[in-house]
TIMI-2910 file (N, C-alpha, C, CB; in pm, 1 decimal, decimal comma, always signed):
<rs>
+----------+----------+----------+----------+----------+----------+----------+----------+----------+----------+----------+----------+------+
!      n_x !      n_y !      n_z !     ca_x !     ca_y !     ca_z !      c_x !      c_y !      c_z !     cb_x !     cb_y !     cb_z ! resn !
+----------+----------+----------+----------+----------+----------+----------+----------+----------+----------+----------+----------+------+
!  -4927,6 !  -4026,5 !  -5329,6 !  -5024,9 !  -4058,8 !  -5227,9 !  -5125,1 !  -4160,1 !  -5281,8 !  -5096,2 !  -3932,5 !  -5179,6 !  Unk !
!  -5155,1 !  -4261,2 !  -5203,4 !  -5246,7 !  -4366,0 !  -5245,9 !  -5390,1 !  -4314,5 !  -5246,4 !  -5234,2 !  -4488,5 !  -5154,8 !  Unk !
!  -5467,1 !  -4368,9 !  -5337,3 !  -5608,8 !  -4335,4 !  -5347,4 !  -5682,1 !  -4392,3 !  -5225,7 !  -5670,1 !  -4390,5 !  -5480,1 !  Unk !
!  -5780,1 !  -4319,3 !  -5174,7 !  -5859,5 !  -4369,1 !  -5062,9 !  -5970,3 !  -4461,1 !  -5113,7 !  -5919,5 !  -4251,9 !  -4982,4 !  Unk !
!  -5969,2 !  -4583,3 !  -5067,8 !  -6071,1 !  -4679,2 !  -5107,1 !  -6182,9 !  -4689,4 !  -5004,4 !  -6008,8 !  -4814,8 !  -5128,5 !  Unk !
!  -6165,2 !  -4623,3 !  -4890,9 !  -6270,1 !  -4616,6 !  -4789,7 !  -6310,8 !  -4471,0 !  -4777,5 !  -6222,4 !  -4675,0 !  -4651,4 !  Unk !
!  -6439,9 !  -4444,8 !  -4789,6 !  -6490,9 !  -4309,6 !  -4773,1 !  -6514,3 !  -4289,5 !  -4623,5 !  -6623,2 !  -4286,0 !  -4857,0 !  Unk !
!  -6410,5 !  -4238,0 !  -4555,8 !  -6417,0 !  -4221,9 !  -4410,2 !  -6529,8 !  -4129,8 !  -4366,9 !  -6285,6 !  -4168,4 !  -4358,0 !  Unk !
!  -6552,5 !  -4025,4 !  -4444,3 !  -6661,6 !  -3933,9 !  -4411,9 !  -6795,1 !  -4007,9 !  -4412,1 !  -6665,3 !  -3816,6 !  -4511,5 !  Unk !
!  -6816,1 !  -4086,8 !  -4515,9 !  -6939,3 !  -4166,0 !  -4526,8 !  -6948,2 !  -4267,8 !  -4413,1 !  -6945,5 !  -4238,2 !  -4663,6 !  Unk !
!  -6838,5 !  -4332,8 !  -4383,6 !  -6838,3 !  -4433,6 !  -4277,2 !  -6866,5 !  -4369,4 !  -4141,4 !  -6703,3 !  -4508,0 !  -4273,6 !  Unk !
!  -6807,4 !  -4255,7 !  -4116,5 !  -6835,1 !  -4184,7 !  -3991,6 !  -6982,0 !  -4141,5 !  -3984,3 !  -6743,0 !  -4062,0 !  -3978,3 !  Unk !
!  -7035,3 !  -4098,8 !  -4097,7 !  -7176,4 !  -4059,3 !  -4101,2 !  -7266,5 !  -4179,6 !  -4073,6 !  -7211,8 !  -3996,3 !  -4237,7 !  Unk !
!  -7235,4 !  -4291,6 !  -4134,8 !  -7315,4 !  -4413,0 !  -4115,5 !  -7313,1 !  -4461,0 !  -3971,1 !  -7265,4 !  -4523,5 !  -4206,7 !  Unk !
!  -7200,0 !  -4440,6 !  -3906,7 !  -7187,6 !  -4484,9 !  -3767,3 !  -7220,3 !  -4372,4 !  -3669,3 !  -7046,0 !  -4537,3 !  -3740,8 !  Unk !
!  -7270,8 !  -4261,0 !  -3722,9 !  -7306,1 !  -4144,2 !  -3642,3 !  -7189,1 !  -4100,4 !  -3553,3 !  -7429,4 !  -4174,9 !  -3556,0 !  Unk !
!  -7071,2 !  -4101,6 !  -3614,4 !  -6945,8 !  -4063,1 !  -3546,9 !  -6913,5 !  -4148,2 !  -3425,2 !  -6952,9 !  -3919,0 !  -3505,0 !  Unk !
!  -6968,7 !  -4267,2 !  -3420,5 !  -6941,9 !  -4360,4 !  -3310,8 !  -6815,1 !  -4438,7 !  -3346,3 !  -7064,5 !  -4457,5 !  -3285,9 !  Unk !
!  -6703,9 !  -4394,6 !  -3292,3 !  -6575,3 !  -4456,4 !  -3326,4 !  -6566,4 !  -4601,0 !  -3279,0 !  -6461,4 !  -4376,1 !  -3266,2 !  Unk !
!  -6633,1 !  -4633,7 !  -3170,7 !  -6632,3 !  -4773,0 !  -3124,1 !  -6705,3 !  -4862,5 !  -3224,2 !  -6697,9 !  -4784,3 !  -2983,9 !  Unk !
!  -6818,5 !  -4814,9 !  -3274,0 !  -6892,0 !  -4890,5 !  -3375,6 !  -6809,3 !  -4903,0 !  -3502,9 !  -7027,3 !  -4823,2 !  -3406,2 !  Unk !
!  -6744,6 !  -4795,1 !  -3539,8 !  -6659,2 !  -4797,5 !  -3658,3 !  -6546,2 !  -4899,0 !  -3640,5 !  -6601,4 !  -4657,1 !  -3686,3 !  Unk !
!  -6484,9 !  -4899,3 !  -3523,0 !  -6378,9 !  -4995,4 !  -3493,6 !  -6433,0 !  -5137,9 !  -3501,3 !  -6318,2 !  -4968,3 !  -3354,3 !  Unk !
!  -6553,5 !  -5159,7 !  -3449,9 !  -6616,0 !  -5292,8 !  -3456,9 !  -6637,8 !  -5336,0 !  -3601,7 !  -6750,4 !  -5293,1 !  -3381,4 !  Unk !
!  -6686,6 !  -5244,7 !  -3684,3 !  -6707,0 !  -5276,9 !  -3826,5 !  -6575,3 !  -5312,9 !  -3894,2 !  -6772,7 !  -5158,6 !  -3899,6 !  Unk !
!  -6471,9 !  -5235,7 !  -3865,6 !  -6340,2 !  -5262,5 !  -3923,8 !  -6283,7 !  -5395,6 !  -3874,4 !  -6243,0 !  -5148,7 !  -3890,2 !  Unk !
!  -6305,9 !  -5425,8 !  -3747,4 !  -6258,0 !  -5552,5 !  -3691,0 !  -6327,9 !  -5670,8 !  -3756,5 !  -6280,3 !  -5555,9 !  -3539,0 !  Unk !
!  -6457,6 !  -5661,1 !  -3770,3 !  -6534,0 !  -5768,7 !  -3835,8 !  -6484,6 !  -5787,1 !  -3978,7 !  -6686,7 !  -5737,5 !  -3834,8 !  Unk !
!  -6463,8 !  -5675,7 !  -4047,3 !  -6413,5 !  -5681,8 !  -4184,2 !  -6278,6 !  -5753,1 !  -4188,8 !  -6401,2 !  -5540,7 !  -4243,3 !  Unk !
!  -6186,5 !  -5712,6 !  -4100,0 !  -6052,8 !  -5774,3 !  -4097,1 !  -6059,8 !  -5923,9 !  -4071,3 !  -5966,3 !  -5708,2 !  -3990,3 !  Unk !
!  -6154,7 !  -5966,6 !  -3989,6 !  -6167,1 !  -6108,2 !  -3956,2 !  -6230,9 !  -6188,7 !  -4069,1 !  -6248,5 !  -6124,5 !  -3829,3 !  Unk !
!  -6330,5 !  -6131,5 !  -4135,3 !  -6407,6 !  -6207,2 !  -4233,8 !  -6359,5 !  -6192,4 !  -4377,6 !  -6549,4 !  -6166,1 !  -4226,5 !  Unk !
!  -6299,7 !  -6079,3 !  -4409,7 !  -6260,3 !  -6053,9 !  -4547,8 !  -6163,0 !  -6158,2 !  -4604,0 !  -6198,3 !  -5917,8 !  -4557,4 !  Unk !
!  -6056,5 !  -6194,4 !  -4532,4 !  -5962,2 !  -6290,3 !  -4592,3 !  -6026,5 !  -6423,6 !  -4631,6 !  -5849,2 !  -6316,7 !  -4495,9 !  Unk !
!  -6116,4 !  -6475,0 !  -4547,8 !  -6181,5 !  -6602,1 !  -4579,6 !  -6274,0 !  -6588,0 !  -4700,4 !  -6260,6 !  -6653,2 !  -4458,5 !  Unk !
!  -6351,2 !  -6480,7 !  -4702,4 !  -6442,8 !  -6457,9 !  -4815,8 !  -6364,2 !  -6435,2 !  -4944,7 !  -6535,3 !  -6336,6 !  -4788,0 !  Unk !
!  -6256,5 !  -6359,9 !  -4934,2 !  -6172,7 !  -6331,6 !  -5050,8 !  -6113,9 !  -6462,9 !  -5105,1 !  -6058,6 !  -6231,1 !  -5013,7 !  Unk !
!  -6064,7 !  -6547,8 !  -5015,8 !  -6009,8 !  -6676,2 !  -5057,6 !  -6117,3 !  -6764,9 !  -5120,4 !  -5945,7 !  -6747,4 !  -4938,6 !  Unk !
!  -6236,0 !  -6763,8 !  -5063,2 !  -6346,4 !  -6842,4 !  -5119,1 !  -6381,3 !  -6793,6 !  -5259,5 !  -6470,5 !  -6834,5 !  -5027,6 !  Unk !
!  -6374,7 !  -6662,8 !  -5281,9 !  -6399,4 !  -6608,0 !  -5415,4 !  -6290,7 !  -6653,9 !  -5512,2 !  -6405,6 !  -6453,5 !  -5410,7 !  Unk !
!  -6165,7 !  -6648,5 !  -5468,6 !  -6055,1 !  -6696,3 !  -5554,0 !  -6076,5 !  -6841,3 !  -5595,3 !  -5920,0 !  -6682,3 !  -5480,8 !  Unk !
!  -6113,5 !  -6923,5 !  -5498,2 !  -6134,7 !  -7065,7 !  -5526,3 !  -6251,4 !  -7087,0 !  -5621,6 !  -6159,0 !  -7142,2 !  -5396,7 !  Unk !
!  -6357,6 !  -7009,3 !  -5605,0 !  -6472,4 !  -7020,5 !  -5695,1 !  -6433,3 !  -6981,4 !  -5837,3 !  -6588,5 !  -6932,3 !  -5645,8 !  Unk !
!  -6353,1 !  -6876,0 !  -5849,5 !  -6306,2 !  -6833,6 !  -5981,7 !  -6216,0 !  -6941,1 !  -6041,4 !  -6230,9 !  -6698,3 !  -5972,9 !  Unk !
!  -6124,5 !  -6991,7 !  -5960,9 !  -6030,8 !  -7095,4 !  -6008,5 !  -6104,9 !  -7219,5 !  -6057,5 !  -5932,7 !  -7134,6 !  -5896,5 !  Unk !
!  -6211,6 !  -7256,3 !  -5987,5 !  -6287,8 !  -7375,0 !  -6027,3 !  -6394,0 !  -7343,6 !  -6132,6 !  -6353,7 !  -7437,2 !  -5905,6 !  Unk !
!  -6400,6 !  -7217,1 !  -6173,8 !  -6495,7 !  -7170,2 !  -6274,6 !  -6639,6 !  -7208,5 !  -6235,3 !  -6460,2 !  -7229,1 !  -6413,7 !  Unk !
!  -6670,7 !  -7184,4 !  -6108,9 !  -6802,7 !  -7216,0 !  -6054,9 !  -6882,9 !  -7086,3 !  -6046,3 !  -6791,8 !  -7285,6 !  -5914,5 !  Unk !
!  -6963,5 !  -7060,8 !  -6148,3 !  -7036,9 !  -6934,8 !  -6157,6 !  -7130,6 !  -6914,3 !  -6038,9 !  -7116,1 !  -6930,1 !  -6287,1 !  Unk !
!  -7197,6 !  -7018,9 !  -5995,3 !  -7290,4 !  -7007,6 !  -5881,9 !  -7216,9 !  -6965,6 !  -5756,1 !  -7363,5 !  -7140,5 !  -5857,9 !  Unk !
!  -7102,4 !  -7026,9 !  -5731,7 !  -7022,9 !  -6993,9 !  -5613,5 !  -6963,1 !  -6853,8 !  -5625,2 !  -6911,4 !  -7097,4 !  -5593,5 !  Unk !
!  -6922,3 !  -6814,6 !  -5744,6 !  -6869,6 !  -6679,4 !  -5765,7 !  -6978,0 !  -6577,8 !  -5731,2 !  -6820,7 !  -6660,2 !  -5912,9 !  Unk !
!  -7099,4 !  -6601,1 !  -5776,5 !  -7210,3 !  -6509,5 !  -5746,2 !  -7230,2 !  -6499,2 !  -5595,3 !  -7341,2 !  -6557,2 !  -5814,5 !  Unk !
!  -7232,8 !  -6612,3 !  -5529,1 !  -7256,9 !  -6613,7 !  -5384,7 !  -7146,5 !  -6540,1 !  -5307,5 !  -7267,7 !  -6758,0 !  -5334,8 !  Unk !
!  -7022,3 !  -6571,7 !  -5337,0 !  -6910,3 !  -6509,5 !  -5265,6 !  -6897,1 !  -6361,6 !  -5301,1 !  -6779,3 !  -6582,8 !  -5297,5 !  Unk !
!  -6912,5 !  -6328,5 !  -5427,7 !  -6902,0 !  -6188,8 !  -5469,9 !  -7012,8 !  -6105,8 !  -5405,3 !  -6909,2 !  -6177,6 !  -5624,1 !  Unk !
!  -7131,7 !  -6161,7 !  -5397,8 !  -7243,5 !  -6089,6 !  -5336,4 !  -7215,9 !  -6063,0 !  -5188,1 !  -7374,7 !  -6169,6 !  -5352,7 !  Unk !
!  -7165,6 !  -6162,6 !  -5118,6 !  -7133,2 !  -6145,9 !  -4976,1 !  -7025,5 !  -6038,9 !  -4958,1 !  -7085,9 !  -6280,3 !  -4914,7 !  Unk !
!  -6922,7 !  -6043,2 !  -5039,9 !  -6816,0 !  -5942,8 !  -5032,3 !  -6867,9 !  -5804,1 !  -5066,6 !  -6701,0 !  -5979,8 !  -5126,0 !  Unk !
!  -6954,3 !  -5796,4 !  -5165,6 !  -7009,4 !  -5666,9 !  -5204,8 !  -7083,3 !  -5603,5 !  -5086,7 !  -7104,5 !  -5682,5 !  -5326,4 !  Unk !
!  -7158,1 !  -5683,2 !  -5013,8 !  -7227,9 !  -5632,0 !  -4895,9 !  -7131,7 !  -5584,5 !  -4788,4 !  -7318,9 !  -5738,6 !  -4839,0 !  Unk !
!  -7029,6 !  -5664,1 !  -4761,9 !  -6928,3 !  -5625,1 !  -4662,3 !  -6862,5 !  -5493,1 !  -4700,4 !  -6821,0 !  -5735,0 !  -4648,1 !  Unk !
!  -6824,8 !  -5483,2 !  -4826,4 !  -6754,4 !  -5364,4 !  -4874,2 !  -6845,3 !  -5242,0 !  -4876,1 !  -6698,1 !  -5389,1 !  -5013,4 !  Unk !
!  -6970,1 !  -5262,1 !  -4909,3 !  -7066,5 !  -5151,5 !  -4907,4 !  -7085,2 !  -5099,5 !  -4765,6 !  -7202,0 !  -5196,3 !  -4965,7 !  Unk !
!  -7094,9 !  -5191,0 !  -4670,5 !  -7108,8 !  -5151,3 !  -4530,0 !  -6989,9 !  -5069,5 !  -4482,6 !  -7125,0 !  -5274,2 !  -4441,6 !  Unk !
!  -6875,3 !  -5094,0 !  -4541,7 !  -6752,5 !  -5025,3 !  -4503,9 !  -6731,7 !  -4895,2 !  -4582,8 !  -6633,5 !  -5117,7 !  -4524,4 !  Unk !
!  -6827,4 !  -4862,1 !  -4669,3 !  -6817,9 !  -4744,0 !  -4755,6 !  -6697,0 !  -4753,9 !  -4848,7 !  -6808,7 !  -4615,9 !  -4670,6 !  Unk !
!  -6670,4 !  -4875,3 !  -4894,9 !  -6561,5 !  -4900,6 !  -4989,5 !  -6625,2 !  -4922,0 !  -5127,7 !  -6473,8 !  -5026,2 !  -4945,5 !  Unk !
!  -6672,7 !  -4812,5 !  -5184,7 !  -6755,3 !  -4816,4 !  -5305,1 !  -6682,4 !  -4877,6 !  -5424,9 !  -6801,4 !  -4676,6 !  -5339,9 !  Unk !
!  -6558,8 !  -4836,7 !  -5447,5 !  -6486,5 !  -4886,4 !  -5565,3 !  -6463,2 !  -5037,3 !  -5557,2 !  -6351,9 !  -4813,7 !  -5579,8 !  Unk !
!  -6428,1 !  -5084,6 !  -5439,1 !  -6408,3 !  -5229,2 !  -5420,4 !  -6540,5 !  -5302,8 !  -5435,1 !  -6346,0 !  -5258,7 !  -5281,9 !  Unk !
!  -6648,2 !  -5246,5 !  -5381,1 !  -6780,9 !  -5309,1 !  -5393,2 !  -6822,9 !  -5316,0 !  -5539,8 !  -6886,6 !  -5230,4 !  -5311,0 !  Unk !
!  -6792,7 !  -5211,4 !  -5614,7 !  -6825,6 !  -5209,1 !  -5757,4 !  -6744,6 !  -5315,1 !  -5832,9 !  -6798,9 !  -5068,7 !  -5816,7 !  Unk !
!  -6617,2 !  -5326,6 !  -5800,1 !  -6530,0 !  -5423,8 !  -5867,7 !  -6575,7 !  -5566,6 !  -5841,5 !  -6384,5 !  -5406,4 !  -5821,9 !  Unk !
!  -6609,4 !  -5598,3 !  -5717,2 !  -6654,4 !  -5734,1 !  -5687,0 !  -6797,0 !  -5754,9 !  -5739,5 !  -6648,1 !  -5761,1 !  -5534,2 !  Unk !
!  -6873,0 !  -5645,9 !  -5747,8 !  -7006,2 !  -5653,9 !  -5807,4 !  -6999,7 !  -5694,4 !  -5954,0 !  -7078,2 !  -5520,4 !  -5793,6 !  Unk !
!  -6892,2 !  -5655,1 !  -6021,0 !  -6872,2 !  -5696,3 !  -6160,7 !  -6854,6 !  -5848,3 !  -6168,4 !  -6748,5 !  -5624,2 !  -6222,3 !  Unk !
!  -6782,9 !  -5905,0 !  -6073,5 !  -6768,7 !  -6051,4 !  -6070,0 !  -6904,4 !  -6117,1 !  -6046,4 !  -6668,5 !  -6094,3 !  -5959,7 !  Unk !
!  -6983,1 !  -6059,2 !  -5959,3 !  -7117,1 !  -6113,0 !  -5934,3 !  -7199,4 !  -6109,4 !  -6064,4 !  -7189,1 !  -6031,9 !  -5821,0 !  Unk !
!  -7192,9 !  -5997,6 !  -6134,5 !  -7267,4 !  -5983,2 !  -6260,8 !  -7221,2 !  -6087,0 !  -6363,9 !  -7249,5 !  -5840,1 !  -6318,1 !  Unk !
!  -7088,9 !  -6103,3 !  -6374,1 !  -7035,2 !  -6202,3 !  -6468,8 !  -7083,3 !  -6343,3 !  -6434,0 !  -6880,9 !  -6198,0 !  -6469,4 !  Unk !
!  -7085,1 !  -6373,6 !  -6305,3 !  -7132,1 !  -6504,3 !  -6262,3 !  -7278,3 !  -6525,7 !  -6296,2 !  -7110,9 !  -6521,1 !  -6114,0 !  Unk !
!  -7359,9 !  -6423,4 !  -6273,8 !  -7503,5 !  -6434,7 !  -6305,1 !  -7526,6 !  -6456,3 !  -6454,2 !  -7578,4 !  -6309,0 !  -6258,8 !  Unk !
!  -7438,8 !  -6397,5 !  -6536,6 !  -7450,6 !  -6413,1 !  -6682,1 !  -7370,9 !  -6532,9 !  -6733,5 !  -7403,4 !  -6286,1 !  -6752,3 !  Unk !
!  -7306,3 !  -6604,0 !  -6641,3 !  -7223,4 !  -6720,1 !  -6673,7 !  -7111,7 !  -6684,6 !  -6773,2 !  -7310,7 !  -6832,3 !  -6731,1 !  Unk !
!  -7057,0 !  -6564,0 !  -6759,0 !  -6946,2 !  -6519,3 !  -6843,8 !  -6814,0 !  -6556,2 !  -6776,6 !  -6954,1 !  -6365,2 !  -6870,2 !  Unk !
!  -6792,2 !  -6684,1 !  -6764,8 !  -6678,1 !  -6736,0 !  -6689,1 !  -6543,1 !  -6700,7 !  -6751,2 !  -6689,4 !  -6885,4 !  -6676,9 !  Unk !
!  -6539,9 !  -6675,6 !  -6879,8 !  -6412,0 !  -6643,2 !  -6945,4 !  -6355,6 !  -6509,8 !  -6897,4 !  -6430,0 !  -6639,7 !  -7097,5 !  Unk !
!  -6437,7 !  -6427,0 !  -6833,8 !  -6392,8 !  -6295,5 !  -6787,4 !  -6362,6 !  -6293,9 !  -6638,2 !  -6497,7 !  -6190,8 !  -6819,0 !  Unk !
!  -6378,5 !  -6408,3 !  -6571,0 !  -6358,1 !  -6414,5 !  -6425,9 !  -6217,7 !  -6370,8 !  -6383,4 !  -6383,9 !  -6555,4 !  -6376,8 !  Unk !
!  -6115,9 !  -6426,4 !  -6446,7 !  -5978,1 !  -6398,8 !  -6402,7 !  -5941,3 !  -6251,7 !  -6417,4 !  -5879,7 !  -6484,0 !  -6481,7 !  Unk !
!  -5978,8 !  -6191,3 !  -6527,2 !  -5949,1 !  -6049,4 !  -6549,4 !  -6021,4 !  -5963,1 !  -6444,7 !  -5990,7 !  -6006,8 !  -6693,4 !  Unk !
!  -6145,7 !  -5994,0 !  -6419,1 !  -6223,6 !  -5918,5 !  -6322,1 !  -6170,2 !  -5939,8 !  -6179,7 !  -6371,4 !  -5958,7 !  -6330,1 !  Unk !
!  -6132,6 !  -6063,4 !  -6148,8 !  -6074,7 !  -6092,5 !  -6017,4 !  -5944,6 !  -6015,4 !  -5998,9 !  -6050,1 !  -6244,0 !  -6000,9 !  Unk !
!  -5864,9 !  -6007,4 !  -6102,2 !  -5738,0 !  -5935,3 !  -6096,1 !  -5760,5 !  -5787,5 !  -6063,4 !  -5662,2 !  -5949,2 !  -6229,1 !  Unk !
!  -5860,0 !  -5726,0 !  -6125,8 !  -5892,6 !  -5585,7 !  -6096,8 !  -5935,1 !  -5570,8 !  -5950,9 !  -6005,0 !  -5534,7 !  -6191,1 !  Unk !
!  -6020,5 !  -5661,9 !  -5904,9 !  -6067,1 !  -5655,7 !  -5766,8 !  -5950,7 !  -5673,8 !  -5669,3 !  -6174,7 !  -5762,7 !  -5741,9 !  Unk !
!  -5861,6 !  -5766,8 !  -5697,9 !  -5751,3 !  -5794,2 !  -5606,1 !  -5654,8 !  -5676,7 !  -5594,7 !  -5676,1 !  -5917,6 !  -5651,0 !  Unk !
!  -5636,2 !  -5603,3 !  -5701,9 !  -5549,8 !  -5484,6 !  -5695,7 !  -5609,2 !  -5382,3 !  -5598,3 !  -5532,2 !  -5421,3 !  -5837,4 !  Unk !
!  -5738,7 !  -5365,1 !  -5604,2 !  -5807,2 !  -5272,5 !  -5513,1 !  -5804,5 !  -5328,9 !  -5371,1 !  -5954,0 !  -5247,6 !  -5559,1 !  Unk !
!  -5833,1 !  -5457,5 !  -5357,0 !  -5841,5 !  -5520,8 !  -5224,7 !  -5709,0 !  -5512,9 !  -5149,1 !  -5883,9 !  -5666,8 !  -5238,9 !  Unk !
!  -5599,4 !  -5522,0 !  -5221,0 !  -5467,9 !  -5515,9 !  -5157,1 !  -5447,6 !  -5381,5 !  -5087,6 !  -5356,4 !  -5539,4 !  -5260,6 !  Unk !
!  -5475,1 !  -5274,1 !  -5158,8 !  -5460,0 !  -5140,8 !  -5100,5 !  -5568,3 !  -5115,7 !  -4995,5 !  -5465,9 !  -5032,5 !  -5210,5 !  Unk !
!  -5686,7 !  -5164,9 !  -5018,7 !  -5795,5 !  -5149,2 !  -4922,1 !  -5757,6 !  -5211,1 !  -4787,4 !  -5925,0 !  -5213,7 !  -4975,9 !  Unk !
!  -5696,2 !  -5326,6 !  -4790,0 !  -5655,2 !  -5392,8 !  -4665,9 !  -5556,5 !  -5306,8 !  -4587,8 !  -5593,0 !  -5529,6 !  -4696,2 !  Unk !
!  -5465,0 !  -5242,8 !  -4657,7 !  -5370,3 !  -5151,9 !  -4591,8 !  -5444,5 !  -5032,9 !  -4530,5 !  -5263,2 !  -5102,2 !  -4692,4 !  Unk !
!  -5542,2 !  -4982,7 !  -4602,1 !  -5617,4 !  -4867,8 !  -4552,7 !  -5704,5 !  -4904,8 !  -4432,5 !  -5704,1 !  -4810,1 !  -4664,1 !  Unk !
!  -5754,6 !  -5026,7 !  -4429,7 !  -5831,5 !  -5071,9 !  -4313,5 !  -5743,2 !  -5068,8 !  -4189,6 !  -5888,2 !  -5214,5 !  -4336,3 !  Unk !
!  -5619,6 !  -5114,6 !  -4203,5 !  -5524,5 !  -5110,2 !  -4091,5 !  -5503,1 !  -4967,2 !  -4043,9 !  -5389,9 !  -5172,6 !  -4132,3 !  Unk !
!  -5485,4 !  -4875,8 !  -4138,3 !  -5463,6 !  -4735,4 !  -4103,4 !  -5587,9 !  -4677,8 !  -4034,1 !  -5428,9 !  -4652,7 !  -4230,0 !  Unk !
!  -5704,3 !  -4712,6 !  -4081,7 !  -5829,0 !  -4665,5 !  -4018,6 !  -5842,5 !  -4721,2 !  -3878,1 !  -5951,5 !  -4705,8 !  -4102,9 !  Unk !
!  -5806,3 !  -4845,7 !  -3860,3 !  -5812,9 !  -4906,6 !  -3727,2 !  -5725,3 !  -4827,6 !  -3629,7 !  -5768,2 !  -5055,6 !  -3732,4 !  Unk !
!  -5605,9 !  -4794,4 !  -3673,3 !  -5514,1 !  -4719,8 !  -3587,3 !  -5573,0 !  -4582,1 !  -3556,0 !  -5374,8 !  -4705,6 !  -3654,7 !  Unk !
!  -5635,1 !  -4520,6 !  -3655,5 !  -5691,3 !  -4386,6 !  -3637,7 !  -5809,7 !  -4386,9 !  -3539,7 !  -5735,9 !  -4330,1 !  -3773,2 !  Unk !
!  -5899,4 !  -4483,6 !  -3553,4 !  -6016,2 !  -4484,4 !  -3464,2 !  -5983,1 !  -4541,1 !  -3326,3 !  -6129,2 !  -4565,3 !  -3526,8 !  Unk !
!  -5873,3 !  -4612,7 !  -3316,9 !  -5832,6 !  -4667,7 !  -3186,5 !  -5754,1 !  -4564,5 !  -3105,2 !  -5747,5 !  -4795,1 !  -3206,0 !  Unk !
!  -5694,8 !  -4469,6 !  -3176,0 !  -5608,2 !  -4371,7 !  -3111,8 !  -5683,8 !  -4274,1 !  -3031,6 !  -5527,5 !  -4300,0 !  -3211,0 !  Unk !
+----------+----------+----------+----------+----------+----------+----------+----------+----------+----------+----------+----------+------+
</rs>
């Protein structure tokens, strides 16, 4: 069984059990996450610490809003590395985040189906 990267209990609590609001949050995430994720990849590839900080910070906020603590922590590490200009660690940190993000995206789909049902 896959690990849960979204704390559904926390998300339901934050939305006061409003499934429509939860669905809206998940929809916004699905629409915005791929672009932000790609922008982070490009910032890492170009070794642009300022851009990594900006994109990682935006993603961290999105993930926190979704109660995806582990993913928010992983991308927060990229933000920290960027602030310290530790560019040599970008690829390793991005790889850890991407492993989580891949499964998280699948779980977002499952959550969408659950709250839409």
